[in-house]
MARKERO-644074 format. One record per residue: residue number from 1; residue in three letters; x, y, z of N, C-alpha, C, O in turn. Coordinates in steps of 0.2 Angstrom, whole numbers, plus 2048, in hexadecimal, padded with zeros to 3 digits. Atoms other than C-alpha are relative to their C-alpha. Example, Ala and Ser with C-alpha at 12.3 -4.5 7.8 and 13.67 -1.06 7.14 Angstrom:
2
R     k     r   n.xx   n.yy   n.zz   ca.xx   ca.yy   ca.zz   c.xx   c.yy   c.zz   o.xx   o.yy   o.zz
R     1   ALA    804    7FA    800     83E     7EA     827    804    806    800    809    805    803
R     2   SER    7FC    7FA    7FF     844     7FB     824    7FC    805    803    7FF    80B    804
END
This chain:
258
R     k     r   n.xx   n.yy   n.zz   ca.xx   ca.yy   ca.zz   c.xx   c.yy   c.zz   o.xx   o.yy   o.zz
R     1   MET    804    7FA    800     800     800     800    804    806    800    803    80B    7FD
R     2   ALA    7FC    7FA    800     80E     80C     804    803    801    7F9    803    807    7F7
R     3   ALA    7FD    7FF    807     816     809     7F3    7FB    803    7FB    7FC    807    7F7
R     4   ALA    805    7FE    805     806     80B     7EA    7FE    808    801    7FD    80B    7FD
R     5   GLY    801    7F9    7FF     803     81C     7F3    805    804    7FE    804    80A    7FB
R     6   ALA    7FA    7FC    802     814     822     7EF    7FF    801    7F8    801    806    7F6
R     7   ALA    801    800    807     811     81D     7DD    7FA    805    7FD    7FB    809    7F9
R     8   ALA    806    7FC    802     800     826     7DC    802    808    801    800    80C    7FD
R     9   ALA    7FE    7F9    7FF     808     836     7E4    805    803    7FB    804    808    7F8
R    10   ALA    7FC    7FE    806     816     836     7D7    7FD    801    7FA    7FE    806    7F6
R    11   ALA    804    7FF    806     80A     834     7C9    7FC    807    800    7FB    80A    7FB
R    12   ALA    803    7F9    7FF     800     843     7D0    804    806    7FF    802    80A    7FB
R    13   ILE    7FB    7FA    801     80F     84E     7D0    802    800    7F9    803    806    7F6
R    14   ASP    7FE    801    807     814     848     7BF    7FB    802    7FB    7FC    805    7F5
R    15   ALA    806    7FF    805     803     84B     7B7    800    808    7FF    801    80C    803
R    16   PRO    801    7F9    802     800     85C     7AE    7FB    803    805    7F6    801    806
R    17   ARG    804    7FC    7FB     7F9     869     7BA    801    807    7FF    807    80A    7FE
R    18   ILE    800    7F8    800     7F5     87C     7B9    800    802    807    7FB    801    80B
R    19   LEU    800    7FE    7FA     7FA     884     7C9    7FE    808    800    800    80C    7FC
R    20   GLY    801    7F9    7FF     7F3     895     7CF    7FB    803    7FB    7FC    809    7FA
R    21   ALA    804    7FD    805     7E6     898     7C1    7FC    805    803    7F8    804    808
R    22   GLY    804    7FA    7FE     7DF     8A9     7C4    802    803    807    800    808    809
R    23   THR    7FE    7FE    7F9     7E9     8AC     7D4    808    803    7FF    80A    806    804
R    24   LEU    7F9    7FE    801     7FB     8B0     7CD    800    806    7FB    7FC    807    7F6
R    25   LYS    7FF    7FB    805     801     8C0     7C4    807    801    7FF    80B    803    803
R    26   ASN    7F9    7FF    802     811     8C0     7BA    805    7FB    804    809    7FE    807
R    27   PRO    7FB    804    7FC     819     8B1     7C3    806    7FF    7FD    807    7FF    7F6
R    28   ILE    7F9    800    802     82C     8B0     7C1    804    7FA    802    804    7F5    7FF
R    29   GLY    7FC    806    7FD     836     8A5     7CC    7FC    7FA    802    7F6    7FB    805
R    30   VAL    803    806    7FE     832     893     7D0    805    7FB    803    80A    7FB    800
R    31   ALA    7FB    805    7FD     83A     886     7DB    7FB    7FA    803    7F5    7FB    805
R    32   MET    803    805    7FD     835     875     7E2    804    7FC    805    80A    7FC    804
R    33   ASP    7FC    803    7FA     83A     86C     7F2    7FF    7F9    7FF    7FC    7F6    7FA
R    34   GLY    800    807    800     83C     85A     7F6    7FA    7FD    803    7F9    7F7    804
R    35   ALA    806    802    7FD     82B     859     7FE    7FA    801    7FD    7F5    802    800
R    36   GLY    806    7FF    804     820     85C     7F0    7FD    807    800    7F7    808    7FF
R    37   ARG    803    7F9    800     81E     86F     7F2    803    804    7FA    809    803    7F9
R    38   ILE    7FD    7FC    805     820     87C     7E4    7FF    807    802    7F9    809    804
R    39   VAL    800    7F9    7FE     824     88E     7E8    801    804    7FA    805    803    7F6
R    40   VAL    800    7FC    806     820     89C     7DC    801    807    802    7FD    809    807
R    41   ALA    7FF    7F9    7FF     826     8AE     7DC    7FA    803    7FC    7FA    804    7F6
R    42   ASP    806    7FD    803     815     8B7     7D8    801    807    800    7FF    80B    803
R    43   ASN    7FC    7F9    800     81E     8C7     7D2    7FB    805    800    7FB    80A    804
R    44   GLY    804    7FB    800     80F     8D1     7CE    7FB    801    806    7F8    807    807
R    45   ASN    804    7FF    7FA     806     8CE     7DE    805    801    806    802    801    80C
R    46   HIS    7FB    7FE    7FB     816     8D1     7E8    800    7FB    806    7FF    7FC    80C
R    47   ARG    801    805    7FB     815     8C0     7F1    803    7FA    7FD    805    7F9    7F8
R    48   VAL    7FE    807    802     81B     8AE     7F1    7FA    7FB    802    7F8    7FB    807
R    49   VAL    806    805    7FF     80E     8A0     7EF    803    7F9    800    807    7F7    7FB
R    50   VAL    7FE    807    7FF     812     88E     7F5    7FA    7FB    7FE    7F5    7FC    802
R    51   PHE    805    805    802     808     880     7EC    802    7F9    802    808    7F7    803
R    52   ASP    7FF    807    800     806     86E     7F0    800    7FD    7F9    7FB    7FE    7F5
R    53   ALA    7FF    802    807     80D     866     7E0    7FB    7FB    7FE    7F9    7FA    7F8
R    54   ALA    805    805    802     801     857     7E1    7F9    802    7FF    7F5    801    7FB
R    55   ALA    807    7FE    800     7F1     85F     7E5    7FF    807    7FD    7F9    808    7FB
R    56   GLY    801    7F9    803     7F4     871     7DE    7FD    805    804    7FC    80B    802
R    57   ALA    803    7FB    7FC     7EE     879     7ED    805    805    803    80B    803    803
R    58   VAL    7FB    7FC    7FD     7F6     888     7F5    800    7FE    807    7FB    7FE    80B
R    59   VAL    7FF    802    7FA     7FE     884     805    803    805    805    803    805    80B
R    60   GLN    7FD    7FB    7FC     806     894     80A    801    806    7FB    802    805    7F5
R    61   THR    7FE    7FA    804     808     8A6     804    804    804    805    803    806    80A
R    62   LEU    7FB    7FD    7FD     817     8B0     809    801    807    7FD    800    808    7F7
R    63   GLY    7FF    7F9    802     819     8C3     809    7FA    804    7FE    7F5    801    7FD
R    64   ARG    806    7FC    801     80E     8D1     806    803    807    7FC    809    808    7FD
R    65   GLY    7FD    7FA    803     810     8E2     7FC    7FC    803    7FB    7F6    801    7FA
R    66   PRO    7F9    7FE    800     816     8EB     7F3    802    804    806    7FE    808    809
R    67   GLY    7FE    7FC    7FB     820     8F1     801    808    7FE    802    80A    7F9    7FF
R    68   SER    7F9    801    7FE     832     8F1     809    801    7FF    808    806    7FE    80A
R    69   GLY    800    802    7F9     82D     8ED     81B    802    7F9    801    802    7F5    7FD
R    70   ALA    7FF    807    7FE     830     8DD     825    7FA    7FC    7FD    7F4    7FD    7FE
R    71   GLY    805    805    802     827     8CF     81C    7FD    803    7F9    7F9    7FF    7F6
R    72   GLU    803    7FE    806     823     8DA     80D    805    7FF    7FA    80B    7FE    7FB
R    73   LEU    7FC    801    806     829     8D7     7FB    7FE    805    7FA    7F8    808    7FB
R    74   ASN    801    7FB    806     82A     8E2     7EB    803    7FD    7FA    809    7FE    7F8
R    75   GLY    7FE    803    806     82B     8D8     7DB    805    7FA    801    80A    7FA    7FE
R    76   PRO    7FB    805    7FF     832     8C8     7E1    802    7FC    7F9    7FD    7FC    7F5
R    77   ALA    7FE    803    806     83C     8BF     7D4    802    7F8    801    7FE    7F4    800
R    78   GLY    7FE    807    7FE     846     8AF     7D8    7FE    7FD    806    7FE    801    80B
R    79   VAL    801    804    7FA     842     8A2     7E5    804    7FA    801    806    7F7    7FC
R    80   ALA    7FD    806    7FF     84A     894     7ED    7FF    7FD    807    7FE    801    80C
R    81   PHE    800    803    7F9     848     887     7FB    807    800    803    80B    7FE    7FF
R    82   VAL    7F9    800    7FD     857     889     807    801    7FC    806    805    7FD    80A
R    83   GLY    7FF    804    7FB     855     87B     812    7FC    802    807    7FB    807    808
R    84   ALA    803    7FF    7FA     84D     879     823    7F9    804    800    7F8    808    804
R    85   GLY    806    7FC    801     83C     87F     81D    800    807    7FF    7FC    80B    801
R    86   ARG    7FF    7F8    801     842     890     817    800    801    7F8    802    7FD    7F4
R    87   ILE    800    7FE    807     83F     899     806    803    807    800    801    80B    803
R    88   ALA    7FD    7FA    802     84A     8A6     7FF    7FD    803    7FA    7FC    800    7F5
R    89   VAL    803    7FC    806     843     8B4     7F4    804    806    7FE    806    80A    803
R    90   ALA    7FC    7FA    803     84C     8C0     7E9    7FB    806    800    7F6    806    7FB
R    91   ASP    805    7FB    7FF     842     8D0     7EE    803    806    7FB    806    80A    7FE
R    92   TRP    7FE    7FC    805     846     8D9     7DE    801    808    801    806    80B    801
R    93   ASN    800    7F9    7FF     841     8EB     7E1    802    803    807    803    809    808
R    94   ASN    7FE    7FE    7F9     846     8EB     7F3    808    7FE    801    80B    800    806
R    95   HIS    7F9    802    800     858     8E5     7EE    803    7FC    806    807    7FE    80A
R    96   ARG    7FE    805    7FA     859     8D7     7FB    7FD    7F9    7FF    7F9    7F8    7FA
R    97   VAL    803    807    800     855     8C5     7FE    7FD    7FF    806    800    800    80C
R    98   VAL    804    802    7FA     848     8C0     80A    7FF    7F9    801    7FD    7F5    7FD
R    99   VAL    801    807    7FE     848     8AF     813    7FB    7FF    805    7FB    802    80A
R   100   PHE    806    801    7FC     838     8A9     819    800    7F9    803    803    7F5    801
R   101   ASP    802    806    7FD     833     89B     825    7FA    7FD    7FC    7F5    801    7FC
R   102   ALA    806    802    804     828     891     819    7FA    7FE    804    7F4    7FE    801
R   103   ALA    806    803    7FC     81D     88A     827    7FC    806    803    7F6    806    803
R   104   THR    804    7FA    7FD     819     89B     830    800    806    7FC    7FC    80A    7FE
R   105   GLY    801    7FA    804     81C     8A8     823    805    805    803    805    80B    800
R   106   ALA    7FC    7FB    7FD     828     8B1     82F    807    801    7FC    809    7FC    7F9
R   107   VAL    7F9    7FE    803     838     8BA     828    805    7FE    805    805    800    80B
R   108   VAL    7FB    802    7FC     847     8B1     82F    807    803    7FF    80B    803    803
R   109   GLU    7F9    7FD    802     855     8BA     826    7FF    805    7FA    7FA    804    7F6
R   110   THR    800    7FC    806     858     8C8     81A    807    801    7FE    80B    803    802
R   111   LEU    7F9    7FF    802     867     8C9     80F    800    806    7FB    7FC    807    7F7
R   112   GLY    7FF    7FA    804     86E     8D8     806    7FE    806    805    7FA    807    808
R   113   ARG    801    7FA    7FC     870     8E9     80E    7FD    806    7FC    7FF    80C    7FD
R   114   GLY    803    7FB    804     866     8F3     801    803    801    7F9    808    7FE    7F8
R   115   ARG    7FD    7FF    806     869     8FA     7F0    807    803    800    808    808    803
R   116   GLY    7F9    7FD    800     87B     8FC     7EC    805    7FB    7FD    802    7F5    7FB
R   117   SER    7FB    804    803     88B     8F4     7E5    805    7FE    805    80A    7FB    803
R   118   GLY    7FB    802    7FB     895     8F2     7F5    7FF    7F9    803    7FB    7F5    801
R   119   ALA    800    806    7FD     898     8E3     7FF    7F9    7FE    804    7F7    802    808
R   120   GLY    806    802    7FD     888     8DA     804    7FA    804    7FD    7F4    803    800
R   121   GLU    806    7FD    803     87D     8E6     7FA    7FE    7FD    7F9    802    7F9    7F6
R   122   LEU    803    803    806     872     8E1     7EB    7FD    806    7FC    7FB    80B    7FF
R   123   HIS    803    7FB    805     86B     8EA     7DC    7FC    7FC    7FB    7FE    7F9    7F6
R   124   TYR    805    804    804     85B     8E1     7D5    802    7F9    800    804    7F6    7FB
R   125   PRO    7FE    807    800     85F     8CF     7DB    7FA    7FC    7FC    7F4    7FE    7FC
R   126   THR    805    803    804     856     8C3     7CF    800    7F8    802    7FC    7F6    806
R   127   GLY    800    807    7FF     85B     8B0     7D0    803    7FF    807    807    803    80A
R   128   VAL    7FD    802    7F9     85F     8A8     7E1    800    7F8    800    7FC    7F5    7FD
R   129   ALA    7FF    807    7FF     865     896     7E5    803    7FE    806    807    802    809
R   130   PHE    7FD    802    7FA     86A     88C     7F4    804    7F9    7FE    802    7F5    7FA
R   131   ASP    7FC    805    801     878     87F     7F4    7FF    7FA    804    803    7F5    803
R   132   GLY    801    805    7FC     872     874     802    806    7FF    806    805    7FC    80A
R   133   ALA    7FB    800    7FB     882     878     80C    801    807    803    806    809    806
R   134   GLY    800    7F9    7FC     87D     889     813    801    806    7FC    803    80B    7FF
R   135   ARG    7FF    7FA    803     880     895     805    7FA    801    7FB    7F7    7FD    7F8
R   136   ILE    805    7FE    804     874     89F     7FB    803    805    7FB    806    80A    7FC
R   137   ALA    7FD    7FC    805     879     8A6     7EA    7FB    804    7FD    7F5    802    7FC
R   138   VAL    804    7FB    803     871     8B6     7E3    802    803    7FA    808    805    7FA
R   139   ALA    7FE    7FD    806     871     8BC     7D1    7FF    808    801    7F9    80A    801
R   140   ASP    800    7F8    7FE     875     8CF     7D5    800    803    7F9    805    806    7F7
R   141   TYR    801    7FD    807     86E     8D5     7C4    803    806    7FF    807    807    7FA
R   142   GLY    7FE    7F9    802     871     8E7     7C5    808    801    801    80A    806    7FF
R   143   ASN    7F9    7FF    7FE     883     8E5     7CC    804    7FB    7FB    80A    7FB    7FC
R   144   HIS    7FC    804    805     888     8D8     7BE    804    7FB    804    80A    7FA    802
R   145   ARG    7FC    805    7FC     88D     8CB     7CB    7FC    7FB    804    7F6    7FC    803
R   146   VAL    804    805    7FC     888     8BC     7D6    803    801    807    809    800    808
R   147   VAL    7FE    800    7F9     889     8BE     7E9    7FE    7FA    803    7F8    7F8    803
R   148   VAL    801    806    7FC     88A     8AF     7F4    800    801    807    805    804    80A
R   149   PHE    800    7FF    7F9     884     8B0     806    800    7FA    804    7FE    7F5    801
R   150   ASP    800    806    7FB     886     8A5     815    7F9    801    802    7F7    806    805
R   151   ALA    807    800    7FE     874     8A1     818    7FE    801    808    7F9    803    80A
R   152   ALA    801    7FF    7F9     876     8A0     82B    802    807    803    7FF    809    807
R   153   THR    7FD    7FA    7FD     880     8B0     82E    7FE    806    7FC    7FE    80C    7FE
R   154   GLY    801    7FA    804     87B     8BB     81F    806    803    7FD    806    808    7F9
R   155   ALA    7FA    7FD    803     88D     8BE     81B    801    7FE    7F9    7FF    7F9    7F7
R   156   VAL    7FE    802    807     894     8BF     80A    806    7FC    800    80B    7FE    803
R   157   VAL    7FB    804    800     89F     8B1     807    804    7FF    7F9    80A    7FD    7F9
R   158   GLU    7FD    800    807     8A3     8B3     7F4    7FC    805    7FC    7F6    805    7FC
R   159   THR    803    7FC    805     8A0     8BF     7E6    803    7FD    7F9    809    7FD    7F8
R   160   LEU    7FE    802    806     8A0     8B8     7D4    7FF    805    7FA    7FA    808    7FB
R   161   GLY    801    7FB    805     8A2     8C3     7C4    805    806    801    805    808    807
R   162   ARG    7FB    7FA    7FF     8AF     8D1     7C1    7FD    806    7FD    800    80B    7FB
R   163   GLY    803    7FA    802     8A2     8DE     7BC    7FD    7FF    7F9    7FE    7FA    7F6
R   164   ARG    804    800    806     898     8E2     7AD    805    800    7FA    80A    804    7F9
R   165   GLY    7FC    802    806     8A0     8DB     79D    7FF    7FA    7FD    7FB    7F6    7FF
R   166   SER    801    806    804     8A2     8CD     791    806    7FC    800    806    7F6    7FD
R   167   GLY    7FA    804    800     8B3     8C7     795    800    7FA    805    7FA    7F9    808
R   168   ALA    800    806    7FC     8B8     8B7     79F    7FF    802    807    802    807    80A
R   169   GLY    802    7FE    7F9     8B0     8B8     7B0    7FC    806    801    7FA    808    807
R   170   GLU    804    7FB    800     8A6     8C7     7AC    7F9    7FE    7FF    7F8    7F9    7FB
R   171   LEU    807    801    801     893     8C8     7AD    7FD    806    7FD    7FF    80C    7FF
R   172   HIS    804    7FB    802     886     8D3     7A5    7F9    7FF    801    7F6    7FB    7FD
R   173   TYR    807    801    7FE     875     8D3     7AD    7FF    7F8    801    7FB    7F5    7FE
R   174   PRO    802    807    7FE     875     8C1     7B5    7F9    800    803    7F7    804    807
R   175   THR    807    801    7FE     864     8BA     7B8    800    7FA    805    7FF    7FA    80B
R   176   GLY    800    806    7FC     863     8A8     7BD    806    7FD    803    80C    7FF    800
R   177   VAL    7FA    803    7FC     86F     89F     7C9    7FE    7F9    803    7F8    7F8    805
R   178   ALA    802    806    7FE     870     88D     7CE    807    7FD    803    80C    7FE    800
R   179   PHE    7FA    804    7FE     87C     881     7D8    7FF    7F9    7FD    7F9    7F7    7FC
R   180   ASP    801    807    803     880     870     7D1    801    7FA    805    801    7F4    803
R   181   GLY    7FF    805    7FB     884     867     7E1    807    7FD    800    809    7F9    804
R   182   ALA    7F9    803    800     896     864     7DC    805    806    800    80B    806    7FD
R   183   GLY    7FC    7FB    7FF     89D     875     7E0    801    805    7FA    805    809    7FA
R   184   ARG    800    7FB    805     898     87F     7D1    7FA    804    800    7F5    802    802
R   185   ILE    805    7FB    801     88D     88E     7CE    7FF    802    7F9    803    804    7F6
R   186   VAL    802    7FF    807     884     890     7BD    7FC    807    800    7F7    808    804
R   187   VAL    803    7F9    801     87F     8A2     7B8    7FD    801    7F9    801    801    7F4
R   188   ALA    803    7FD    807     873     8A8     7AA    803    807    7FF    800    80C    802
R   189   ASP    7FD    7FA    802     87E     8B6     7A3    7FC    804    7FB    7FE    803    7F5
R   190   GLN    805    7FF    805     86F     8BE     79B    802    804    7FA    801    803    7F4
R   191   SER    7FE    7FB    805     876     8CD     791    806    7FE    7FC    807    801    7F7
R   192   ASN    7FA    803    804     885     8C3     78B    7FE    7FA    7FD    802    7F7    7F9
R   193   HIS    802    806    804     87A     8B5     785    804    7FA    801    805    7F6    7FC
R   194   ARG    7FC    806    7FE     883     8A7     78E    7FE    7FE    807    7FB    802    80B
R   195   VAL    800    802    7F9     884     89D     79D    807    7FF    803    80B    7FC    7FF
R   196   VAL    7F9    800    7FE     893     89E     7A8    800    7FB    806    7FC    7FC    80B
R   197   VAL    7FF    805    7FB     898     890     7B4    806    802    804    80C    801    802
R   198   PHE    7FA    7FE    7FC     8A3     895     7C3    801    7FA    805    7FD    7F6    807
R   199   ASP    7FE    804    7FB     8AD     88B     7CF    7FE    804    807    800    809    808
R   200   ALA    802    7FD    7FA     8A4     88F     7E0    805    802    805    805    807    809
R   201   ALA    7FA    7FF    7FB     8B4     88E     7EA    805    805    7FE    807    809    802
R   202   THR    7FB    7FB    802     8C0     898     7DF    7FD    806    7FC    801    80B    7FC
R   203   GLY    803    7FA    804     8B4     8A3     7D5    803    800    7F9    801    804    7F5
R   204   ALA    7FE    800    807     8BD     89D     7C5    7FB    7FD    7FB    7F6    7FA    7FD
R   205   VAL    805    803    805     8B3     89A     7B5    803    7F9    7FE    808    7F9    7FB
R   206   VAL    7FE    807    802     8B3     888     7B1    7FD    7FE    7F9    7FF    7F9    7F6
R   207   GLN    803    801    806     8A7     888     7A2    7FC    806    7FE    7F9    809    802
R   208   THR    804    7FC    803     89E     893     796    7FC    7FD    7FB    7FE    7FA    7F7
R   209   LEU    805    804    805     88E     88D     78D    7FC    805    7FC    7FA    80A    7FF
R   210   GLY    804    7FC    805     886     895     77E    804    806    7FE    809    808    800
R   211   ARG    7FD    7FA    803     88A     8A3     773    7FA    804    7FD    7F4    801    7FD
R   212   GLY    806    7FC    803     87F     8B1     76B    802    807    800    807    80A    802
R   213   PRO    807    803    800     874     8B9     76A    7FF    7FD    7F9    802    7FF    7F4
R   214   GLY    802    804    805     86D     8AD     75E    7FB    7FB    801    7FA    7F9    807
R   215   SER    805    805    7FF     861     89F     75B    802    7F9    7FD    7FE    7F5    7FD
R   216   GLY    7FD    806    803     86C     892     753    802    7FB    806    801    7FC    80C
R   217   ALA    7FE    805    7FC     872     882     75B    806    802    805    80B    805    802
R   218   GLY    7FB    7FE    7FB     87C     886     76B    800    808    801    804    80A    805
R   219   GLU    800    7F8    7FF     877     899     76A    7FA    801    805    7F5    7FD    806
R   220   LEU    805    7FE    7FC     86D     8A2     777    7FE    807    7FF    802    80B    7FC
R   221   ASN    802    7F9    800     863     8B2     778    7FD    803    806    7F7    802    807
R   222   GLY    803    7FE    7F9     861     8BA     789    7FE    7FB    804    7F8    7FB    807
R   223   PRO    802    806    7FB     861     8AA     794    7FE    803    806    801    808    809
R   224   ALA    803    7FE    7FA     858     8AC     7A4    801    7FB    805    806    7FC    809
R   225   GLY    7FF    805    7FB     856     89D     7AF    804    7FB    7FE    805    7F9    7F9
R   226   VAL    7FB    806    801     862     88F     7B2    7FF    7FB    805    7FC    7FD    80B
R   227   ALA    801    805    7FB     861     87E     7BB    805    7FA    7FE    805    7F9    7F8
R   228   PHE    7FD    806    802     86C     86F     7BC    7FA    7FA    800    7F6    7FA    805
R   229   VAL    806    805    800     861     860     7B7    803    7F9    800    7FF    7F4    7FD
R   230   GLY    7FD    807    7FF     86C     851     7BB    804    7FE    7FA    804    800    7F5
R   231   ALA    7FC    804    805     878     846     7B1    805    805    7FD    806    805    7F7
R   232   GLY    7FC    7FC    802     883     855     7AF    7FE    805    7FA    801    807    7F6
R   233   ARG    803    7FB    805     877     860     7A5    7FD    806    803    7FC    806    809
R   234   ILE    802    7FA    7FE     872     872     7A6    7FA    802    7FC    7FB    803    7F6
R   235   ALA    806    7FE    804     861     878     7A1    800    808    800    801    80B    806
R   236   VAL    800    7F9    800     860     88A     79B    7F9    803    7FD    7F7    801    7F7
R   237   ALA    806    7FD    803     850     895     798    803    805    7FB    805    80B    7FD
R   238   ASP    7FD    7FC    805     855     89D     788    7FA    805    7FE    7F6    804    7F9
R   239   TRP    806    7FB    800     849     8AC     78A    7FE    802    7F9    7F8    801    7F7
R   240   ASN    802    7FD    806     849     8B5     779    7FF    7FB    7FA    7FC    7FC    7F5
R   241   ASN    801    806    805     849     8A4     76F    7FB    7FC    802    7F9    7F7    7FE
R   242   HIS    806    804    7FE     83A     89D     779    801    7F9    800    7FE    7F5    7FD
R   243   ARG    7FF    807    7FF     842     88D     77D    805    7FF    806    807    803    809
R   244   VAL    7FC    802    7FA     84C     883     78A    806    7FC    7FC    804    7F7    7F9
R   245   VAL    7FA    804    802     85E     87D     785    803    7FD    805    805    7FF    80A
R   246   VAL    7FC    804    7FB     866     86F     78E    807    7FE    7FD    808    7FC    7F8
R   247   PHE    7F9    801    801     879     86E     78E    803    7FB    804    801    7F9    809
R   248   ASP    7FC    805    7FC     885     861     793    805    805    803    809    808    800
R   249   ALA    7FB    7FB    7FC     88F     86A     7A1    807    7FF    7FE    80B    804    7FF
R   250   ALA    7F9    802    801     89F     861     79D    803    803    7F9    808    805    7F8
R   251   THR    7FE    7FE    807     8A0     864     78A    7FD    806    7FD    800    809    7F8
R   252   GLY    803    7FA    803     895     873     787    7FB    7FE    7FA    7F8    803    7F7
R   253   ALA    804    802    805     88B     869     77A    7F9    800    802    7F7    7FF    807
R   254   VAL    808    800    7FF     878     86B     778    7FE    7F9    7FF    7FF    7F5    7FA
R   255   VAL    802    807    800     870     85B     77C    7F8    7FF    7FF    7F6    7FA    7FE
R   256   GLU    807    800    801     85E     860     77B    7FD    807    800    800    80C    803
R   257   THR    803    7F9    800     853     86F     777    7F8    7FE    801    7F5    7FA    7FE
R   258   LEU    807    801    7FF     841     870     77E    7FC    806    7FE    7F6    806    800
END
């Protein structure tokens, strides 16, 4: 019976489903945890909505706004589950990342010291990711860099990207960001029409995927979101080409286009 129940739950999650019909406005970021919940950055409503993936029901709503006070959001963008029942939200127009307790809705941490380019400051944060080892990476869009915070202390532990540019190690309006579980951070370098993979420990560039702008094989045009999808593959939301391109992370070859 337990096996049958698990199979039924898996089938329910895999089945096509529309979430939030009539309740979301310009949803942007999305993430899923290991317990069957899907979190959505409901950008136009200045909140985050958590769904039960199997039932499609709303189980939690986080944030209110628009506003800049405690617990308020203004144009949330990227979202990520950050372990221990917490959800990190890139609070775009407030130039910060807000971490909520997913069960209570309380704010447990705020990362970023306001709009700026100094240490610990953010300028229109977009993507956000958690590595499972206590670090939160933030695509600091307006500062052309990725800032990595210690999730426990809020301290900056690393900054990736050498400023606005198209050279090695430079970024130009980074958007999506993800960890691969093997010490690498992948970044959607949107205005350079490429994906840059950094060594999280050293900050060195270990791989560059895509070229452009273009729509041919291996080309990208304004990539936005990125994710590691297992078996050494990286999926890229190729924004202006209206497709998803899947690369082999080791060779840079395109293995699938969705």
